[in-house]
GUFI-208252 format. One record per atom (N, C-alpha, C): x, y, z; residue in three letters. Coordinates in steps of 0.2 Angstrom, whole numbers, plus 5000, padded with zeros to 4 digits. Atoms other than C-alpha are relative to their C-alpha. Layout:
BEGIN
XYZAla
...
//
This chain:
BEGIN
500650024994Met
504750004872Met
500350035004Met
499450024995Lys
505150054888Lys
499549985007Lys
499950074993Lys
505249944904Lys
499950045004Lys
500250014994Ile
504349944920Ile
500049945003Ile
500050064996Val
504649844932Val
499850015008Val
500450004994Cys
503449804948Cys
500549975005Cys
499650024995Ile
504749764963Ile
499349965006Ile
500850044995Gly
503349644974Gly
499849954996Gly
500550025003Ala
502449504966Ala
499549985005Ala
500650024996Gly
501149484981Gly
499550044997Gly
500749955002Ala
499349584981Ala
500250074997Ala
499749935003Ser
500149754978Ser
500349994993Ser
499749995007Gly
501349704965Gly
499649974993Gly
500550045003Ile
499949594956Ile
499650074996Ile
500549965001Ile
498749724956Ile
500250064995Ile
499649945003Ala
499949874951Ala
500249994992Ala
499750025007Ala
500549754935Ala
499449994997Ala
500750015003Leu
498549724930Leu
499750074999Leu
500049945003His
498449894929His
500350054997His
499449975006Leu
499949954921Leu
499649974994Leu
500350045008Val
499149814906Val
499650044999Val
500749975003Glu
497449884907Glu
500250074998Glu
500049935002Gln
498150054904Gln
500150004993Gln
499950005005Asp
498849994887Asp
500450034997Asp
499749995003Phe
500250084885Phe
500749974996Phe
499450045002Asn
501850054876Asn
500649985005Asn
499650004994Ala
502949974889Ala
500149935001Ala
499950094996Gln
503649794895Gln
500050025006Gln
500249984993Ile
502949764912Ile
500349935004Ile
499750064994Ile
504149654925Ile
499750015006Ile
500050044994Leu
503649564939Leu
500549985003Leu
499550014994Leu
505049544952Leu
499950005007Leu
500150024992Gly
504649444967Gly
499749955001Gly
500350075000Glu
503949304975Glu
499450015002Glu
500850024999Ala
501949264976Ala
499849945003Ala
500449944997Pro
500949264986Pro
500350025007Pro
499849984994Gly
501349375004Gly
499749925006Gly
500350044995Pro
501449255019Pro
499349995004Pro
500650004997Ala
499749295027Ala
499849954997Ala
500250055003Tyr
499149215012Tyr
500049934998Tyr
499850075001Ser
500049065011Ser
499849955005Ser
500350054994Thr
499048965026Thr
499549974993Thr
500350045005Pro
498348825017Pro
499349985005Pro
500550024994Glu
497148815034Glu
499450034997Glu
500749945002Pro
495148855029Pro
499850035006Pro
500449964994Tyr
494848925046Tyr
500550075002Tyr
499649934998His
496149065043His
499650054994His
500549955004Ile
494749185034Ile
500350084999Ile
500049935000Leu
494849355028Leu
499750045003Leu
500449984995Asn
494249475037Asn
499650054996Asn
500149935005Val
493649585022Val
499249944997Val
500450045002Thr
492149515014Thr
500150004992Thr
499950025007Ala
492049444996Ala
499850064995Ala
500349965003Arg
491349584990Arg
500450084997Arg
499449944998Asn
492749704995Asn
500649984996Asn
499250025002Met
494249604987Met
500249994993Met
499650015006Ser
494349624970Ser
500450064998Ser
499449965004Ala
495749684958Ala
499850054998Ala
500349935006Phe
494649804949Phe
499450025005Phe
500449974997Ala
493649924956Ala
499550024995Ala
500450025004Ser
492749924939Ser
499649935000Ser
500250064999Asp
492349754942Asp
500049975007Asp
499949994994Pro
491949754960Pro
499749925002Pro
500250064999Leu
491349574959Leu
500449944998Leu
499550055001His
492749484952His
500249965004His
499850064995Phe
493449394967Phe
499549975003Phe
500950045000His
491649344970His
499949954997His
500350055005Arg
491349244955Arg
500649985001Arg
499650045002Phe
493049184955Phe
499849935008Phe
499950034993Ala
492749124975Ala
499549955000Ala
500450065001Glu
491249034970Glu
500149964997Glu
499550065003Gly
492048944957Gly
500349955004Gly
499450034997Cys
493448894968Cys
499649945005Cys
500650054997Leu
492248834981Leu
499549964999Leu
500550025003Gly
490948764971Gly
499450015003Gly
500649964996His
489648874979His
499650054996His
500449965002Pro
488548944966Pro
499650075004Pro
500449964994Asp
487549044979Asp
500450055004Asp
499750004994Leu
489049094989Leu
499950105003Leu
500249954996Ser
488449264998Ser
500550084998Ser
499549965001His
489349424993His
500350055006His
499649964992Glu
489749475012Glu
500149925003Glu
499750064997Ala
490449305015Ala
500850045001Ala
499250014997Phe
492149285024Phe
500349944998Phe
500150085002Val
492949155014Val
501049995001Val
499450014999Ala
494649075017Ala
500850034997Ala
499749955003Arg
496249175014Arg
500449964994Arg
499750045005Lys
497049015004Lys
499650004993Lys
500249985007Val
495749054990Val
500250094996Val
499649955002Phe
496249234989Phe
500849994999Phe
499350015003Arg
498049174986Arg
500149974994Arg
500150055006Glu
497149044971Glu
500050084996Glu
500149955004Tyr
496549214966Tyr
500450054997Tyr
499449965004Leu
498149304964Leu
500349974998Leu
499450075006Glu
499149144956Glu
499650024994Glu
500349995008Met
497549164943Met
500150054996Met
499849955003Leu
497949344940Leu
500650014997Leu
499450015002Leu
499749304939Leu
500249974992Leu
499950035006Glu
499649184925Glu
499750044995Glu
500249955006Glu
498449304916Glu
500350054998Glu
499649955002Leu
499649434916Leu
500749974997Leu
499550045003Gln
501049314909Gln
499749974994Gln
500350025005Gln
499849264896Gln
499850074994Gln
499849945002Arg
499749444893Arg
500750034997Arg
499349945004Gly
501649504888Gly
500349985008Gly
499649974992Val
502049524910Val
500549945001Val
499350074998Gln
503849424912Gln
499750015009Gln
500350024995Tyr
503549364928Tyr
501049995003Tyr
499250014997Ile
505549354938Ile
499849975006Ile
499950044994Lys
505649244953Lys
500450015003Lys
499349964997Asp
506949344963Asp
499950055004Asp
500149954997Gln
507249454974Gln
500450054999Gln
499649945000Ala
507849644972Ala
500350025007Ala
499749974994Ile
509249694983Ile
500350065000Ile
499749925000Ala
509749864977Ala
499950034994Ala
500149965006Leu
509349994967Leu
500350084998Leu
499649955002Ser
510150134958Ser
499650054996Ser
500549985004Cys
509650274948Cys
500650014993Cys
499750045005Thr
510450264929Thr
500150074995Thr
500249925003His
510050454923His
499949984993His
500949974995Pro
508450444918Pro
499949935001Pro
500550054996Gly
508150264923Gly
500549995004Gly
499950044992Tyr
508650134935Tyr
500249944998Tyr
499850075000Arg
509549974937Arg
500049975008Arg
500350054994Ile
508849854950Ile
500549935000Ile
499550054999Glu
510049714957Glu
499749965003Glu
500650044998Thr
509349554960Thr
500649955005Thr
499650054995Thr
509949404971Thr
500349954995Thr
499750055004Val
510149264956Val
499950034992Val
500249985007Ser
509549364938Ser
500550064998Ser
499549965000Gly
510849494939Gly
499750064999Gly
500449934999Ser
510349674935Ser
499450004993Ser
500550005005Ile
508849714926Ile
500050104999Ile
500149935003Glu
508649894917Glu
499450035000Glu
500949965001Ala
507050004919Ala
500150064999Ala
500149935002Asp
506250154914Asp
499750055004Asp
500349994996Gly
505350154927Gly
499849965005Gly
500250044995Val
505050074944Val
499450015003Val
500450004993Val
503550034955Val
500249955005Val
500050044995Leu
503849984973Leu
499449965004Leu
500550044998Ala
502549854977Ala
500249965007Ala
499550054995Met
503549774992Met
499249975006Met
500550024996Gly
501949765003Gly
500250005009Gly
499850004994Asn
502049715021Asn
500749975002Asn
499450034998Phe
503749675030Phe
500049965006Phe
500050034993Pro
503849535045Pro
500350045005Pro
499849994994Ala
503849555061Ala
500650015003Ala
499349984999Ala
505249635070Ala
500149945005Ala
499950054997Ser
506049495080Ser
500050015008Ser
500049984993Leu
505849475101Leu
500650025002Leu
499450004998Pro
507149535112Pro
500049925002Pro
499750104998Gly
508249345114Gly
499549954997Gly
500350075002Gly
506749255105Gly
500749974993Gly
499750035004Glu
508249225091Glu
500549945006Glu
499650054996Thr
509249115107Thr
499449944999Thr
500250074996Leu
507948995110Leu
499949974993Leu
500250075003Ala
507448835102Ala
499550014993Ala
500449985004Pro
506548825086Pro
499349995003Pro
500450004999Glu
505248735094Glu
499550065007Glu
500349954994Gln
505048885108Gln
500050064997Gln
500049905001Tyr
505049045099Tyr
499849974991Tyr
500150005005Ile
504049045082Ile
499850074999Ile
499849935000Ala
504549205073Ala
499350024995Ala
500449995007Val
503249185057Val
499349935000Val
500450064999Pro
501649105063Pro
499749944993Pro
500250035007Trp
500949075045Trp
500449944995Trp
499450055003Asn
502648975040Asn
499849935000Asn
500150085000Lys
502048825049Lys
499449985003Lys
500549994995Asn
500548765058Asn
500349995007Asn
499850004994Ile
500848795076Ile
500049955006Ile
500250054994Ala
500048665084Ala
500649924999Ala
499650065001Glu
501148535074Glu
500550005005Glu
499350004996Gly
502348465086Gly
500150035005Gly
500149964993Leu
501648565101Leu
499649965004Leu
500550054995Asp
501148455115Asp
499350035002Asp
500849974999Pro
499148485118Pro
500150035007Pro
500049974993Ala
499648535135Ala
500450075002Ala
499449934997Ala
500948675133Ala
499750065001Ala
500249974999Glu
500848815139Glu
500250074995Glu
499949965005Val
500948965125Val
499850065002Val
500049935000Leu
501149145124Leu
500050044994Leu
500049955005Phe
500649275109Phe
500250055004Phe
499749944999Val
501549425110Val
499650034994Val
500449955004Gly
500249555101Gly
499549965000Gly
500950004998Thr
498349545102Thr
499650004994Thr
500449985006Gly
497949585085Gly
499949964994Gly
500350045004Leu
497349505069Leu
500349944998Leu
499550055000Thr
498849385068Thr
499849945004Thr
500250064993Met
498449305087Met
499549974999Met
500650045002Ile
496649285080Ile
500149944997Ile
499750055002Asp
497549175069Asp
500449935003Asp
499750054995Gly
498449085080Gly
499649965004Gly
500450024995Ala
497249055094Ala
499449944994Ala
500350025000Thr
496148995081Thr
500249944997Thr
499550105001Thr
497348835075Thr
500049975004Thr
499750054991Leu
497548805095Leu
499449985000Leu
500750004998Ala
495748805096Ala
499749934995Ala
500350055004His
495348705080His
500449935001His
499750074999Tyr
496648555084Tyr
500049995008Tyr
500250034995Gly
495948535102Gly
500550025005Gly
499650004994His
497348625113His
499550025004His
500250024994Lys
497048585131Lys
500350075005Lys
499549954994Gly
498548705138Gly
499950075003Gly
500249925001Ser
498248895144Ser
500350034995Ser
499649945004Val
498849025132Val
499650065002Val
500049924998Met
499049205135Met
500150044995Met
500049945006Ala
499149345123Ala
500250065005Ala
499749934997Leu
500149515127Leu
499850074995Leu
500049925004Ser
500049705122Ser
500250045003Ser
499849944996Arg
500549875128Arg
499250015004Arg
500749974998Arg
498449895129Arg
499749935002Arg
500350074999Gly
498049715128Gly
499150024998Gly
500450005004Leu
496649765116Leu
499849954995Leu
500250075008Leu
495749625103Leu
499550044996Leu
500449985006Pro
494949665087Pro
499349995003Pro
500749994999Leu
493049695088Leu
499649954995Leu
500350025006Ala
491849585078Ala
499650034997Ala
500149985005Arg
491249615063Arg
499250024999Arg
500849995002Thr
489249675059Thr
500150014991Thr
499950005010Ile
488749665039Ile
499550055002Ile
500449955001Val
487949825038Val
499950064993Val
499949955005Asp
487549975026Asp
500250055005Asp
499649954998Pro
488750115028Pro
499650065002Pro
500249965001Leu
488150255034Leu
500150094996Leu
499949955004Pro
487950405023Pro
500250065003Pro
499849934996Met
488950565028Met
500450024994Met
499549965004Ser
489950685020Ser
500550045003Ser
499349964997Met
491750785021Met
499750055005Met
500449944995Glu
490750935028Glu
500049985007Glu
500150024990Glu
489950855045Glu
500749975001Glu
499650024997Leu
491750765045Leu
500550035003Leu
499449964999Ser
492750915045Ser
500250035007Ser
499749994993Ala
493850955060Ala
500650025000Ala
499349995000Asp
495351055064Asp
500449975006Asp
499550024997Ser
496050925076Ser
499749945003Ser
500050074999Val
496050725080Val
499549995005Val
500550014993Thr
495050755097Thr
499450014998Thr
500649995002Arg
493650835088Arg
499749974995Arg
500250035005Leu
493550715074Leu
499749945004Leu
500250064995Met
493550575088Met
499350005001Met
500549994997His
492250655096His
499350004997His
500750005005Lys
491050675081Lys
499949924998Lys
500150075000Leu
491350495079Leu
499749955004Leu
500550034992Arg
490850435098Arg
499450014998Arg
500649965002Gln
489350555095Gln
499649974996Gln
500150065005Met
488950455078Met
499749955002Met
499950084997Ala
489250285086Ala
499450005004Ala
500849984995Gln
487950345100Gln
499350024997Gln
500749995003Asp
486750405090Asp
499649964994Asp
500450065004Gln
486450245078Gln
499849975004Gln
500250074994Met
486550125095Met
499350035002Met
500849974997Gln
485050245102Gln
499549984994Gln
500650035003Arg
484050205088Arg
500249914997Arg
500150075000Gly
484450025088Gly
500549964994Gly
499550025005Glu
485750025073Glu
500749995002Glu
499450034997Pro
487449945075Pro
500650074999Pro
499449935002Trp
489050085077Trp
500449974994Trp
499650045004Asp
489749975064Asp
500150074994Asp
500249975005Arg
488950085052Arg
500550084998Arg
499549945000Val
490050245055Val
500650005000Val
499050025000Ile
491850155055Ile
500049974990Ile
500350035007Asp
491050095038Asp
499850064994Asp
500249955004Gly
490350255032Gly
500550064998Gly
499649944999Ile
491750365036Ile
500849984995Ile
499550025002Arg
493050245027Arg
500350044992Arg
500049945004Pro
492850355009Pro
500550065001Pro
499749924997Phe
493650505019Phe
500349985004Phe
499250024997Leu
495050425029Leu
500350034997Leu
499249995003Gln
496350475016Gln
500050095002Gln
500049925000Pro
495850675013Pro
499950005008Pro
500049974994Leu
495450685033Leu
500949995001Leu
499350004999Trp
497150625035Trp
500550044997Trp
499549945002Thr
498150725024Thr
499950065002Thr
499949934997Gly
497250875030Gly
500350035006Gly
499749994993Phe
497950855046Phe
500750025002Phe
499449974998Asn
499550955052Asn
500449935002Asn
499650054997Arg
501150835057Arg
499849995007Arg
500149994994Val
500650885074Val
499449955002Val
501050044997Glu
498750805075Glu
500249944998Glu
499950065003Gln
499450635064Gln
500549985006Gln
499950024995Lys
500550615078Lys
499849995007Lys
500450034996Arg
499350635091Arg
499549944999Arg
500450065001Phe
498150515083Phe
500649955002Phe
499750064999Leu
499650385082Leu
500250005004Leu
499750014991Arg
500150415102Arg
499149985002Arg
500450004993His
498450425109His
499449954997His
500650045005Ala
496950335095Ala
500249954997Ala
500150035005Ser
497650245083Ser
499949915003Ser
500050084996Val
497850065094Val
499349995000Val
500850014996Tyr
495950095099Tyr
499550004992Tyr
500149985008Trp
495550155079Trp
500049924997Trp
499650075002Asp
496449975074Asp
499449955002Asp
500550074998Ile
495149855084Ile
499250034998Ile
500449995005His
493749965076His
499949994995His
499950015009Arg
494349985059Arg
500149934998Arg
499950055003His
495049815057His
499649945003His
500150054998Arg
493749705064Arg
500049944995Arg
499950055001Ile
493649525064Ile
499349974998Ile
500450055004Pro
492249385054Pro
499550005008Pro
500350034993Gln
490949325068Gln
500249935001Gln
499950054998Glu
491449165066Glu
500949995004Glu
499650014997Ser
493249195072Ser
499950045007Ser
500249964993Ala
492349315087Ala
500049965003Ala
500550064996Asp
491449155091Asp
500749975003Asp
499650054998Val
492949055093Val
500550055006Val
500049944995Leu
493749205103Leu
499750005008Leu
500550014992Ala
492349215116Ala
500249965003Ala
500050044996Ser
492349045118Ser
500749975003Ser
499450014998Leu
494249035121Leu
500150045007Leu
500149944994Leu
493949205135Leu
499749955005Leu
500650024995Ala
492349125142Ala
500349935004Ala
499950074997Ser
493248945146Ser
500750035005Ser
499349984996Ala
494849045154Ala
500549984998Ala
499650065002Gln
495848935144Gln
500550084997Gln
499649965004Leu
496549115135Leu
499950085006Leu
499949954996His
497049255146His
500650064995His
499749955002Val
497449425140Val
500350065003Val
499949944996Met
498549545147Met
500350074999Met
499749945002Ala
499249735145Ala
500550015004Ala
499450004997Ala
501049735148Ala
500550024993Ala
499450025006Arg
502649735138Arg
500649994999Arg
499450045001Leu
503849635133Leu
500650025002Leu
499449974999Ile
505549655140Ile
500449954998Ile
499550055001Glu
506549495137Glu
499649934999Glu
500150095000Leu
506549305132Leu
500449975002Leu
499450035002Asn
507549195138Asn
499949925002Asn
500350064999Gln
507849015139Gln
500249965008Gln
499850024994Lys
507848915156Lys
499949925000Lys
500350095002Gly
507848715152Gly
499549994994Gly
500550005007Ser
506448675142Ser
499550044997Ser
500649954996Arg
505548825147Arg
500250074996Arg
499749954999Val
505549005144Val
499850045003Val
500249964992Glu
505549125157Glu
499950094994Glu
500249915004Val
504649315147Val
500150055008Val
500349924998Ser
505049475156Ser
499750054997Ser
500549965003Leu
503649585155Leu
499950045008Leu
500249944995Arg
503049735164Arg
499350024999Arg
500949995000Arg
501049755166Arg
500150085000Arg
500049955003Arg
500549905159Arg
499750065007Arg
500149964995Gly
500550045174Gly
500249985005Gly
499750024993Gln
501649965185Gln
500850004998Gln
499550015001Asn
503549975187Asn
500349954999Asn
499650064998Ala
504049805193Ala
500049964993Ala
499850035004Ile
504749685181Ile
499749935004Ile
500250064998Glu
503849515181Glu
500149954996Glu
499850055004Arg
504249365175Arg
499549935000Arg
500350095002Ile
503249185169Ile
500449974996Ile
499750045006Ser
503749045160Ser
499449964996Ser
500450035007Val
502848955145Val
500549974998Val
499750035003Asp
503348825135Asp
500150024992Asp
499949975005Cys
503248925118Cys
499750064998Cys
500249915000Val
503149125113Val
499949974991Val
500149995005Ile
502449165097Ile
499850064997Ile
500149944999Asn
502749315090Asn
499450034994Asn
500649985002Cys
501149415084Cys
500050064998Cys
500149934999Thr
501549585084Thr
500050054994Thr
500349965007Gly
501249635066Gly
500550024995Gly
499149965004Pro
502549725051Pro
500050045001Pro
499749954998Val
503449825054Val
500250064995Val
500249955006Ala
503050005045Ala
500850055002Ala
499449954998Asp
504750105052Asp
500549944998Asp
499650015006Tyr
505950065036Tyr
500650005004Tyr
499550024998His
507350085047His
500249965004His
499850054997Arg
507149945057Arg
499949934998Arg
500150045005Val
506749835043Val
500949964998Val
499450035001Asp
508249705040Asp
499849994991Asp
500150005010Ser
508149735018Ser
500650024998Ser
499549965003Pro
509549755008Pro
499750044994Pro
500549975006Leu
508349834994Leu
500150095006Leu
499849944995Leu
508049965008Leu
500550065002Leu
499349984999Arg
509749995014Arg
500350044993Arg
499849975007Ser
510250034995Ser
499550084998Ser
500549945002Leu
508650154993Leu
500350065004Leu
499749934996Phe
509350275008Phe
500550024999Phe
499249995002Ala
511050245004Ala
500050054994Ala
499749965005Ser
511050314988Ser
499650064998Ser
500249945001Gly
509750454992Gly
499249994995Gly
500550015003Leu
508350384980Leu
499350025005Leu
500649984998Ala
507050374994Ala
500150035006Ala
500049964994Arg
506850425011Arg
499449985005Arg
500550014997Pro
505950355026Pro
499450065002Pro
500549974994His
504150435033His
500350045004His
499849954995Pro
504450565046Pro
499749965007Pro
500350054995Leu
503250445055Leu
500149925002Leu
499850065001Lys
504150305052Lys
499449975001Lys
500550065005Leu
502750225042Leu
500150004994Leu
499850005007Gly
503450185026Gly
500350064998Gly
499849965004Phe
504150295013Phe
499650074998Phe
500549934999Asp
503850495013Asp
500050024991Asp
499949985006Ala
503150524995Ala
499250035000Ala
500749975002Thr
501650594987Thr
499649985000Thr
500650025000Pro
499750554990Pro
500149964993Pro
500050055005Glu
500050484971Glu
500549955001Glu
499250055001Gly
501650384976Gly
500650004999Gly
499350005000Lys
503050464970Lys
500450015006Lys
499649994993Leu
504450444981Leu
500450075000Leu
499549944999Tyr
505350594988Tyr
500649995002Tyr
499650024999Asn
507050574986Asn
500650045005Asn
499949984993Ala
508250625000Ala
500050084999Ala
499949934999Asp
508450814994Asp
499050034998Asp
500549965000Gly
506550814994Gly
499750004994Gly
500350025005Ile
506050784976Ile
499649984998Ile
500650055000Ala
504650684971Ala
500150004993Ala
499650035002Gln
505250564958Gln
499349974994Gln
500450055004Asp
503950524942Asp
499849934998Asp
500050085001Thr
504550354938Thr
500349965004Thr
499850034994Leu
504950294955Leu
499350005003Leu
500749984996Arg
503250264964Arg
500049945003Arg
500350044995Thr
502450164977Thr
499250005000Thr
500750015003Leu
500750104981Leu
499849955007Leu
500150044995Gly
500050004996Gly
500250005007Gly
499849984993Pro
500649995015Pro
500650054999Pro
499449955001Pro
502350095009Pro
499750085001Pro
500149935001Leu
501250235007Leu
499450015009Leu
500250004993Lys
500550215027Lys
500050075003Lys
500049924996Gly
501050385034Gly
499850054995Gly
500449965006Val
500550475017Val
499250005002Val
500550035002Leu
498950405015Leu
499549975008Leu
500350064994Trp
498550305033Trp
499649934996Trp
500350065002Glu
497250205024Glu
500249984994Glu
499650015006Ser
498350125012Ser
500049935001Ser
499750084999Ile
498449935017Ile
499249944998Ile
500650035001Ala
496649865011Ala
500050014991Ala
499950035009Val
496349794992Val
499550064998Val
500449925003Pro
494949954989Pro
500650064999Pro
499649925002Glu
496250084992Glu
500650004995Glu
499450015003Ile
497749984985Ile
499849994990Ile
500150005008Arg
496949954967Arg
499650084998Arg
500149945002Ala
496350144967Ala
500550025000Ala
499250005000Glu
498250174970Glu
500449984994Glu
499750035008Ala
498650064956Ala
499750034995Ala
500349945005Ala
497450144944Ala
500350065000Ala
499649925001Thr
498250324948Thr
500550014997Thr
499250015001Leu
499950254948Leu
500149984991Leu
500050035008Ala
499650164930Ala
499850064997Ala
500349955005Lys
498750324922Lys
500650065000Lys
499649965002Ala
500150434928Ala
500950004996Ala
499550025004Leu
501650334921Leu
499950004993Leu
500249995007Glu
500750324905Glu
500150054998Glu
500149935002Ala
500650514904Ala
500850035001Ala
499349955000Thr
502350534909Thr
500549984996Thr
499750025005Phe
503050424898Phe
499850004992Phe
500449975006Arg
501850494883Arg
500350064998Arg
499749954998Glu
502850644887Glu
500749994998Glu
499350014999Gln
504550584887Gln
500349974992Gln
499550045005Pro
505850534871Pro
500149925002Pro
500150085000Glu
505850354869Glu
500949995001Glu
499250014997Leu
507650274877Leu
500049955000Leu
499550065001Ser
508850154874Ser
500049975006Ser
499750044991Val
508950014889Val
500249934999Val
499750074999Lys
509949874890Lys
499649945003Lys
500450074997Lys
509349694892Lys
500449975005Lys
499550014995Gly
509749634909Gly
500049924999Gly
499650084999Glu
510749454913Glu
499549964998Glu
500550074997Gly
509349354920Gly
499450014994Gly
500550015002Glu
508049404907Glu
500049944994Glu
500250055004Ser
507249284893Ser
499550034994Ser
//
């Protein structure tokens, strides 16, 4: 019997294991990691998904699977398909799926993979506690890595610097009059600002990012019908021009511009892979931050909280680059450079919260598993510094540029390859492709003898 190990037991790993089981081929599936991810660990009901319930199912063939679970979980039999539910509900959904996987024979090992080596033709995975695990195939489903530490942040006291906003209630123990700085103005900052507002924080709140842009509010709309032919463009500039024109046309008709963003989504991966590396770099340098605030919009409920904080002047957003954090007595001195200026400015706050988002450049991630993969030549980082270098089907390229049939990935590690690869609809499609490909690969190979790992039961 073949043995496949999914490294990572968050959303990507669980969805990958589900599709491997659904493929129903002769293989033992092992899920190795800890579930769920930090973004879903928050118990707060006001930390809500920025995706509607109808788009969070683990199965493309059953798009309302999560919606039905949420109805039961919330005791709300008439829950709208377009509802934005608490992230803790999705965590409970993942836990339910994990339990079902174990009932179907998947072995769950709550441990951390720290090294991966090739044993020709299989692999050996070293773990923190469970010893070594032998496998015929490996799926790297690590999801997102934490934000990089801010310069000087590790020298501050715990109450002055919060590195992972979801690990605790950031308002707990915080003086209601404290001056707070969020570094980052994306979705993580929205969660933090919502938390402070919920607990009645009275102190001034600042948020900075290099461009000072905030996510836009989501309008529930029917996607605008479009085709690959009308989106075809030989440059990022021309494509963005087309999208702007489409959005303007919609608004002139009294329709929301959101229809364009939702309409283009099925075409994002082929559009991205159709651009050459020069055009991809141009997009990342000039357009990606503007794309993000339009593509990754926030529910109106969150937008209302944000608007209230801005209108009252309690929240101030600035376009600036953080230079350094230093402890000055009971306060934090923040050195920054505002956008378009050369002078370094210094401000003083009581608490700094890191909301810079996950690190996609794997050279900057402090991970023994990544170091092992790159040192052994089993994987290489993507040239755009976005995850792994791989084929669109998730086969990892080794150091020699050879795509490996039995070493695959999905989700955020494929962002450089596919760009649109971090949301559930894309992850479940990648998982289905991956499962079918592994089944075909192993069907064509003779049975291998694999040794049982020390930590298995």
